[in-house]
C-alpha positions as CSV (number, residue, x, y, z in Angstrom):
1,X,25.8,-14.7,-1.9
2,X,29.4,-16.0,-1.6
3,X,30.9,-19.5,-1.8
4,X,31.9,-21.3,1.4
5,X,35.4,-20.7,2.6
6,X,37.8,-23.3,4.1
7,X,36.8,-22.1,7.6
8,X,33.1,-22.7,7.0
9,X,31.5,-26.0,8.1
10,X,30.1,-28.3,5.4
11,X,27.1,-29.5,7.5
12,X,25.3,-28.3,10.6
13,X,22.8,-30.7,12.1
14,X,21.0,-32.4,9.3
15,X,21.5,-29.4,6.9
16,X,24.1,-29.3,4.1
17,X,25.6,-25.8,3.7
18,X,25.9,-24.5,0.2
19,X,27.0,-20.9,0.3
20,X,27.1,-17.7,2.5
21,X,24.1,-15.4,2.4
22,X,25.7,-12.7,4.6
23,X,26.5,-11.8,8.2
24,X,24.4,-10.1,10.9
25,X,24.6,-9.0,14.5
26,X,24.1,-12.6,15.6
27,X,26.6,-14.3,13.3
28,X,27.0,-15.9,9.9
29,X,24.0,-16.8,7.7
30,X,24.2,-19.7,5.2
31,X,22.1,-21.1,2.5
32,X,21.6,-24.7,3.5
33,X,19.4,-27.6,2.4
34,X,17.5,-30.3,4.1
35,X,18.2,-34.0,3.3
36,X,15.3,-33.8,0.8
37,X,16.7,-30.7,-0.9
38,X,14.5,-27.9,0.6
39,X,16.4,-24.6,1.1
40,X,16.6,-22.9,4.5
41,X,18.5,-19.9,5.9
42,X,20.7,-21.2,8.7
43,X,22.1,-18.7,11.2
44,X,25.1,-19.6,13.3
45,X,25.9,-17.7,16.5
46,X,29.2,-15.8,16.8
47,X,31.8,-17.6,18.9
48,X,31.9,-14.7,21.5
49,X,28.2,-15.1,22.0
50,X,28.2,-18.8,22.2
51,X,30.3,-18.7,25.4
52,X,27.9,-16.3,27.1
53,X,25.5,-18.3,29.3
54,X,23.1,-15.3,29.7
55,X,22.8,-15.1,25.9
56,X,22.2,-18.8,25.6
57,X,19.4,-18.7,28.1
58,X,17.7,-15.7,26.4
59,X,18.4,-17.3,23.0
60,X,16.5,-20.4,24.1
61,X,13.6,-18.4,25.3
62,X,13.3,-16.4,22.1
63,X,13.4,-19.6,20.0
64,X,10.5,-21.0,21.9
65,X,8.6,-17.7,21.3
66,X,9.5,-17.6,17.7
67,X,8.1,-21.1,17.1
68,X,4.7,-19.7,17.7
69,X,5.0,-17.1,14.9
70,X,3.0,-17.9,11.8
71,X,2.2,-15.7,8.9
72,X,2.4,-15.3,5.1
73,X,4.8,-12.3,5.5
74,X,7.3,-13.8,7.9
75,X,10.2,-16.3,7.5
76,X,9.0,-19.0,9.9
77,X,11.4,-20.8,12.2
78,X,12.1,-24.3,10.9
79,X,14.6,-25.7,13.4
80,X,17.1,-24.7,16.0
81,X,19.7,-26.1,18.5
82,X,20.4,-23.6,21.3
83,X,22.5,-26.2,23.1
84,X,25.0,-26.8,20.3
85,X,28.6,-25.7,20.7
86,X,27.8,-23.0,18.3
87,X,24.0,-22.4,18.7
88,X,22.1,-22.1,15.4
89,X,18.6,-21.7,14.0
90,X,17.1,-22.3,10.6
91,X,14.3,-20.3,9.1
92,X,12.4,-20.7,5.8
93,X,14.5,-19.4,3.0
94,X,13.0,-16.4,1.1
95,X,14.5,-16.0,-2.4
96,X,15.0,-12.4,-3.2
97,X,17.0,-9.3,-2.3
98,X,16.5,-7.4,0.9
99,X,14.7,-4.0,0.9
100,X,18.0,-2.4,1.7
101,X,19.7,-4.0,-1.3
102,X,17.0,-2.8,-3.6
103,X,17.0,0.8,-2.2
104,X,20.8,0.9,-2.5
105,X,20.7,-0.2,-6.1
106,X,17.6,1.4,-7.5
107,X,16.6,4.2,-5.1
108,X,13.2,5.0,-3.6
109,X,10.1,2.9,-4.3
110,X,7.0,4.3,-6.1
111,X,4.1,5.3,-3.9
112,X,1.8,2.4,-4.8
113,X,4.5,-0.2,-4.0
114,X,5.4,1.6,-0.8
115,X,1.8,1.3,0.3
116,X,1.8,-2.4,-0.4
117,X,5.2,-2.9,1.3
118,X,3.9,-1.2,4.5
119,X,0.7,-3.3,4.5
120,X,2.7,-6.5,4.1
121,X,5.2,-5.6,6.8
122,X,2.4,-4.5,9.1
123,X,0.7,-7.8,8.6
124,X,3.9,-9.6,9.4
125,X,4.3,-7.6,12.6
126,X,0.7,-8.4,13.6
127,X,1.5,-12.1,13.3
128,X,4.7,-11.6,15.3
129,X,2.9,-9.6,18.0
130,X,0.1,-12.3,18.2
131,X,2.8,-14.7,19.4
132,X,3.8,-12.3,22.2
133,X,7.0,-11.5,20.4
134,X,8.4,-8.0,19.7
135,X,10.7,-7.7,16.7
136,X,12.9,-4.9,18.2
137,X,15.1,-4.5,15.1
138,X,12.9,-3.9,12.1
139,X,14.9,-2.2,9.3
140,X,15.3,-2.5,5.5
141,X,17.9,-5.2,5.8
142,X,15.5,-7.4,7.8
143,X,12.8,-7.2,5.1
144,X,13.3,-9.6,2.2
145,X,11.4,-8.9,-1.1
146,X,10.2,-12.4,-1.9
147,X,8.4,-13.5,-5.1
148,X,5.0,-13.2,-3.3
149,X,5.6,-10.1,-1.3
150,X,7.8,-8.8,1.6
151,X,8.9,-11.1,4.3
152,X,10.1,-10.0,7.8
153,X,13.1,-12.0,9.2
154,X,15.1,-12.1,12.4
155,X,12.2,-11.4,14.7
156,X,13.1,-11.9,18.4
157,X,16.9,-12.0,17.7
158,X,17.5,-8.4,19.0
159,X,16.1,-9.4,22.4
160,X,18.5,-12.3,22.7
161,X,21.4,-10.1,21.7
162,X,20.5,-7.6,24.4
163,X,21.5,-10.2,26.9
164,X,24.9,-10.9,25.2
165,X,28.4,-9.8,25.7
166,X,28.0,-7.1,23.0
167,X,25.7,-5.1,25.3
168,X,28.1,-5.2,28.2
169,X,30.8,-3.7,26.1
170,X,28.8,-0.5,25.9
171,X,27.3,-1.1,22.4
172,X,23.6,-0.4,22.1
173,X,21.7,-3.2,20.2
174,X,19.6,-2.1,17.3
175,X,20.0,0.5,14.5
176,X,19.6,4.0,15.8
177,X,17.6,5.3,12.8
178,X,14.9,2.7,13.4
179,X,14.7,2.6,17.2
180,X,11.8,4.2,19.1
181,X,12.4,6.9,21.7
182,X,11.4,4.6,24.5
183,X,14.1,2.1,23.4
184,X,16.8,4.8,23.5
185,X,15.6,6.1,26.8
186,X,15.6,2.5,28.3
187,X,11.9,2.7,29.0
188,X,9.5,-0.3,29.0
189,X,9.3,-1.9,25.5
190,X,5.9,-2.6,23.9
191,X,4.9,-3.7,20.4
192,X,4.5,0.0,19.6
193,X,8.3,0.2,19.1
194,X,7.8,-1.9,16.0
195,X,5.2,0.5,14.7
196,X,7.7,3.3,15.1
197,X,10.3,1.3,13.2
198,X,7.7,0.6,10.5
199,X,7.3,4.4,10.1
200,X,11.1,4.8,9.7
201,X,11.2,1.9,7.3
202,X,8.4,3.3,5.2
203,X,10.1,6.7,5.1
204,X,13.3,5.1,4.0
205,X,11.5,3.1,1.3
206,X,9.8,6.1,-0.3
207,X,12.5,8.7,0.3
208,X,15.7,6.6,0.0
209,X,17.0,7.9,3.3
210,X,16.0,7.4,7.0
211,X,13.8,10.1,8.4
212,X,16.1,11.0,11.3
213,X,19.3,11.3,9.2
214,X,22.7,9.7,9.8
215,X,26.0,10.6,11.4
216,X,27.2,9.9,14.9
217,X,24.8,7.6,16.8
218,X,24.5,10.2,19.6
219,X,23.2,12.8,17.1
220,X,20.7,10.3,15.7
221,X,19.6,9.4,19.2
222,X,18.9,13.1,20.0
223,X,16.9,13.6,16.8
224,X,14.8,10.5,17.4
225,X,13.9,11.6,20.9
226,X,13.5,15.3,20.5
227,X,13.1,16.4,16.9
228,X,10.4,15.7,14.2
229,X,11.3,13.5,11.3
230,X,12.5,15.0,8.0
231,X,9.8,13.9,5.5
232,X,10.4,16.5,2.8
233,X,9.5,15.1,-0.6
234,X,7.2,12.4,0.9
235,X,3.8,12.0,-0.9
236,X,1.0,13.6,1.2
237,X,-1.0,10.5,2.1
238,X,2.2,8.5,2.9
239,X,3.4,11.4,5.0
240,X,0.3,11.5,7.0
241,X,0.7,7.8,7.8
242,X,4.4,8.0,8.6
243,X,4.0,10.9,10.9
244,X,1.5,9.0,13.0
245,X,3.8,6.0,13.2
246,X,6.7,8.2,14.2
247,X,4.8,9.8,17.1
248,X,7.1,10.2,20.1
249,X,4.5,8.8,22.5
250,X,3.6,5.1,22.0
251,X,-0.1,5.7,22.7
252,X,-0.2,8.2,19.8
253,X,0.8,5.6,17.2
254,X,-1.8,3.7,15.2
255,X,-2.7,0.1,15.5
256,X,-1.4,-2.4,12.9
257,X,-4.9,-3.3,11.6
258,X,-5.6,0.4,10.9
259,X,-2.3,0.7,9.1
260,X,-3.1,-2.2,6.9
261,X,-6.6,-0.8,5.9
262,X,-5.2,2.6,5.3
263,X,-2.5,1.3,2.9
264,X,-4.7,-1.1,1.0
265,X,-7.4,1.6,0.5
266,X,-4.9,3.8,-1.2
267,X,-2.6,1.4,-3.0
268,X,-4.7,1.0,-6.1
269,X,-5.1,4.8,-6.5
270,X,-1.4,5.6,-6.2
271,X,0.8,6.3,-9.3
272,X,2.1,3.2,-11.0
273,X,-0.3,0.8,-9.3
274,X,0.3,-2.9,-9.8
275,X,-0.4,-6.1,-7.9
276,X,2.2,-6.8,-5.2
277,X,3.1,-10.1,-6.8
278,X,3.9,-8.4,-10.1
279,X,6.3,-6.0,-8.4
280,X,8.2,-8.8,-6.7
281,X,8.0,-11.2,-9.6
282,X,11.3,-10.3,-11.2
283,X,13.3,-10.8,-8.0
284,X,11.5,-13.9,-6.9
285,X,11.5,-16.0,-10.1
286,X,15.2,-16.1,-10.6
287,X,16.0,-16.2,-6.9
288,X,13.8,-19.3,-6.4
289,X,15.6,-21.0,-9.2
290,X,18.8,-20.2,-7.4
291,X,17.5,-22.0,-4.3
292,X,17.2,-25.3,-6.2
293,X,20.5,-27.3,-5.6
294,X,22.5,-27.0,-8.8
295,X,25.7,-28.9,-9.7
296,X,27.7,-25.8,-8.9
297,X,26.0,-22.8,-7.2
298,X,25.9,-19.8,-9.6
299,X,25.7,-16.3,-8.1
300,X,22.2,-15.1,-7.1
301,X,20.8,-12.8,-9.8
302,X,17.5,-11.3,-10.8
303,X,15.7,-12.2,-13.9
304,X,17.9,-11.4,-16.8
305,X,20.7,-10.5,-14.4
306,X,18.9,-7.2,-13.4
307,X,17.0,-6.4,-10.2
308,X,13.5,-4.9,-10.5
309,X,13.2,-1.4,-11.8
310,X,11.0,1.5,-10.5
311,X,8.7,2.0,-12.3
312,X,8.8,-1.1,-14.7
313,X,9.7,-0.4,-18.3
314,X,7.0,-2.8,-19.5
315,X,3.6,-3.6,-17.9
316,X,4.0,-6.7,-15.7
317,X,1.8,-9.7,-15.9
318,X,-1.4,-9.1,-14.0
319,X,-1.4,-5.4,-14.2
320,X,-5.0,-4.2,-13.9
321,X,-6.4,-2.4,-17.0
322,X,-8.1,0.1,-14.7
323,X,-8.1,1.2,-11.1
324,X,-10.8,0.1,-8.8
325,X,-13.0,3.2,-8.0
326,X,-13.2,4.0,-4.3
327,X,-16.6,4.0,-2.4
328,X,-17.2,7.8,-2.9
329,X,-17.0,7.4,-6.7
330,X,-19.4,4.5,-6.7
331,X,-21.8,6.5,-4.5
332,X,-21.6,9.5,-6.8
333,X,-22.4,7.5,-9.9
334,X,-25.4,5.9,-8.1
335,X,-26.7,9.2,-7.0
336,X,-26.3,10.7,-10.5
337,X,-28.4,7.9,-12.0
338,X,-31.0,8.5,-9.3
339,X,-31.0,12.2,-10.3
340,X,-31.8,11.3,-13.9
341,X,-34.7,9.1,-12.7
342,X,-36.1,11.9,-10.5
343,X,-35.8,14.3,-13.5
344,X,-37.9,11.9,-15.7
345,X,-40.4,11.6,-12.9
346,X,-40.7,15.3,-12.6
347,X,-41.5,15.5,-16.4
348,X,-44.5,13.2,-15.9
349,X,-45.6,15.1,-12.8
350,X,-45.4,18.4,-14.8
351,X,-46.9,17.1,-18.1
352,X,-50.1,15.4,-16.8
353,X,-51.4,18.4,-14.9
354,X,-50.4,20.7,-17.7
355,X,-52.4,18.7,-20.2
356,X,-55.4,18.7,-18.0
357,X,-55.2,22.5,-17.5
358,X,-54.9,23.1,-21.3
359,X,-57.9,21.0,-21.9
360,X,-60.0,22.7,-19.3
361,X,-59.0,26.2,-20.4
362,X,-58.7,26.0,-24.2
363,X,-60.4,22.7,-25.0
364,X,-57.2,21.6,-26.7
365,X,-53.6,20.7,-25.8
366,X,-50.9,23.1,-26.7
367,X,-48.2,21.1,-28.4
368,X,-45.6,23.7,-27.8
369,X,-46.2,23.7,-24.0
370,X,-46.0,20.0,-23.7
371,X,-43.0,19.8,-26.0
372,X,-41.1,22.5,-24.1
373,X,-41.7,20.7,-20.8
374,X,-40.6,17.3,-22.1
375,X,-37.6,18.7,-23.9
376,X,-36.4,20.5,-20.8
377,X,-36.8,17.3,-18.8
378,X,-35.0,15.2,-21.3
379,X,-32.1,17.6,-21.6
380,X,-31.8,17.6,-17.8
381,X,-31.9,13.8,-17.6
382,X,-29.4,13.6,-20.5
383,X,-27.0,15.9,-18.5
384,X,-27.3,13.6,-15.5
385,X,-26.5,10.5,-17.6
386,X,-23.6,12.3,-19.4
387,X,-22.1,13.2,-16.0
388,X,-22.5,9.6,-14.8
389,X,-20.6,8.4,-17.9
390,X,-17.8,10.9,-17.4
391,X,-17.4,10.0,-13.7
392,X,-17.3,6.3,-14.5
393,X,-14.6,6.9,-17.0
394,X,-12.6,8.9,-14.5
395,X,-12.8,12.2,-16.4
396,X,-10.5,14.6,-14.5
397,X,-12.8,17.6,-14.9
398,X,-15.9,15.8,-13.7
399,X,-15.9,17.6,-10.3
400,X,-15.7,21.0,-12.0
401,X,-18.5,20.1,-14.4
402,X,-20.6,18.9,-11.5
403,X,-20.1,22.2,-9.7
404,X,-21.3,24.1,-12.8
405,X,-24.3,21.9,-13.3
406,X,-25.2,22.1,-9.6
407,X,-25.0,25.9,-9.8
408,X,-27.5,25.8,-12.7
409,X,-29.7,23.4,-10.7
410,X,-29.7,26.0,-7.8
411,X,-31.1,28.6,-10.2
412,X,-33.9,26.1,-11.2
413,X,-34.6,25.5,-7.5
414,X,-35.0,29.2,-6.9
415,X,-37.4,29.4,-9.8
416,X,-39.4,26.5,-8.3
417,X,-39.5,28.1,-4.9
418,X,-40.9,31.3,-6.5
419,X,-43.5,29.3,-8.4
420,X,-44.4,27.3,-5.3
421,X,-45.2,30.4,-3.3
422,X,-46.9,32.1,-6.3
423,X,-49.4,29.3,-6.8
424,X,-49.9,28.0,-3.3
425,X,-52.5,25.2,-3.0
426,X,-51.9,23.7,-6.5
427,X,-51.1,20.0,-6.1
428,X,-49.2,20.0,-9.4
429,X,-47.0,22.8,-8.3
430,X,-46.5,21.1,-4.9
431,X,-45.4,17.9,-6.6
432,X,-43.1,19.7,-9.1
433,X,-41.5,21.6,-6.2
434,X,-40.9,18.4,-4.2
435,X,-39.3,16.7,-7.3
436,X,-37.1,19.8,-7.8
437,X,-36.0,19.8,-4.2
438,X,-35.3,16.1,-4.3
439,X,-33.2,16.5,-7.5
440,X,-31.3,19.4,-5.9
441,X,-30.6,17.3,-2.8
442,X,-29.3,14.3,-4.8
443,X,-27.1,16.7,-6.8
444,X,-25.6,18.1,-3.6
445,X,-24.8,14.6,-2.2
446,X,-23.2,13.5,-5.5
447,X,-21.1,16.7,-5.6
448,X,-19.9,16.1,-2.0
449,X,-19.0,12.5,-3.0
450,X,-17.0,13.8,-5.9
451,X,-15.3,16.3,-3.6
452,X,-14.1,13.6,-1.3
453,X,-10.3,13.3,-1.1
454,X,-10.4,9.7,-2.2
455,X,-12.3,10.7,-5.4
456,X,-9.7,13.4,-6.1
457,X,-6.9,10.9,-5.7
458,X,-8.7,8.4,-8.0
459,X,-9.1,11.0,-10.8
460,X,-5.4,12.1,-10.4
461,X,-4.2,8.5,-10.4
462,X,-6.2,7.7,-13.6
463,X,-4.8,10.8,-15.4
464,X,-1.2,9.8,-14.4
465,X,-1.8,6.2,-15.5
466,X,-3.1,7.3,-18.9
467,X,0.0,9.3,-19.5
468,X,1.8,5.9,-19.7
469,X,0.4,5.3,-23.1
470,X,0.2,1.8,-24.5
471,X,2.4,2.5,-27.6
472,X,5.3,3.2,-25.3
473,X,5.3,-0.3,-23.8
474,X,7.6,-2.7,-25.6
475,X,5.3,-5.8,-25.5
476,X,2.5,-3.8,-27.1
477,X,4.5,-1.8,-29.6
478,X,6.8,-4.4,-31.1
479,X,5.5,-6.3,-34.0
480,X,5.2,-10.1,-33.5
481,X,7.8,-10.7,-36.2
482,X,10.3,-8.4,-34.6
483,X,9.5,-5.5,-36.8
484,X,9.6,-1.8,-35.8
485,X,7.4,-0.2,-33.2
486,X,4.1,1.4,-34.2
487,X,4.1,4.1,-31.6
488,X,6.3,6.8,-30.3
489,X,10.0,6.6,-31.3
């Protein structure tokens, strides 16, 4: 943010200009205020464009389309005057740095925040596409990290610029690293070009560099159209998503609603997980104070004069104490509890016929026989319950332990099969065999649930989260009186 110069206007329309926010392909961007003091981002068209009648006509069309865009993750159009000597438009002001500024200053984002960023931007694109608008120029500088999440700005502007004088000078509109192959090949444009740009933006956020490199625009064009993206170092699940978004053919790219579900299902299990509002809180709090008209505008800074760090040095407000288990983990725990109940049922089925047989044969019940059967059943049920407790606590070796226990259960099943065929016609043995098979089947289903990729990611995320021990966090290790820490030093 810079103060106004002598060449800048003091007021445009009803808006009082306070400072410069930056410049873009369309023109100069100002921080301005309504008569009641509400901040807006006011964009004024470049002089060379304002004299281009074709641009004015297209600019008017895009303004009408942009008025229909509504969404929590977009900067909505507030006002515009395409007929002014210098056409302008005003959008909701989003306090906070752009994604490009954060990446330039602090490098790549953590995996969890990248998932939430992609979900937020995808939701913004869905709102834009619902208004029959295609962004055409999605890139890190057009995503602002506001206090409540990412906001997409400048939607529809690229289409208006394509009609302007800049295009006729031979300059291609858009940023090559974030343009889809069909844009570069001058093919029909669909909303899928924004999905491609989202894939490039996601790769840049998690890798700190665009997936098709830099250099001369012609070289970038060639790589976008003909070569696969460079995603070395990208986390596996993010890589799978980004590769689908960067498919060369529009029909091979995923829909936005699928992208949102994919990201949200994995965000809580990624390393360093935290709520989205906590991640953006540092940038948004101080930036929103900056938007309030002060006597003299101070420079825009983050809380404490520092932008958000990756990962945070202290646990932000609202950080969950534990990760939410995915559906396979919940299913596994329920199956394990069911296994313990089946085991107790098998004890009853085994003990009652055994007692009757002992009475008929010997006229008395053998305590050793009954005790052995009950003890075996209780130990088996105890192992089921022990496993359920370990899984609920996210024990990293739960899957390996389940495999061992299942192998033992297979041996018991073989013994039950042998007894079943050796004493055919015995109702007690038939029932015991059915319980044994049921217990084995439940164990198999539970093991398959634990072997699910989402379960593995959940265990891994918990183990990594536990490595960030509480004594290393300043707000938990500093004595209330300002005394020394009681943890690692």
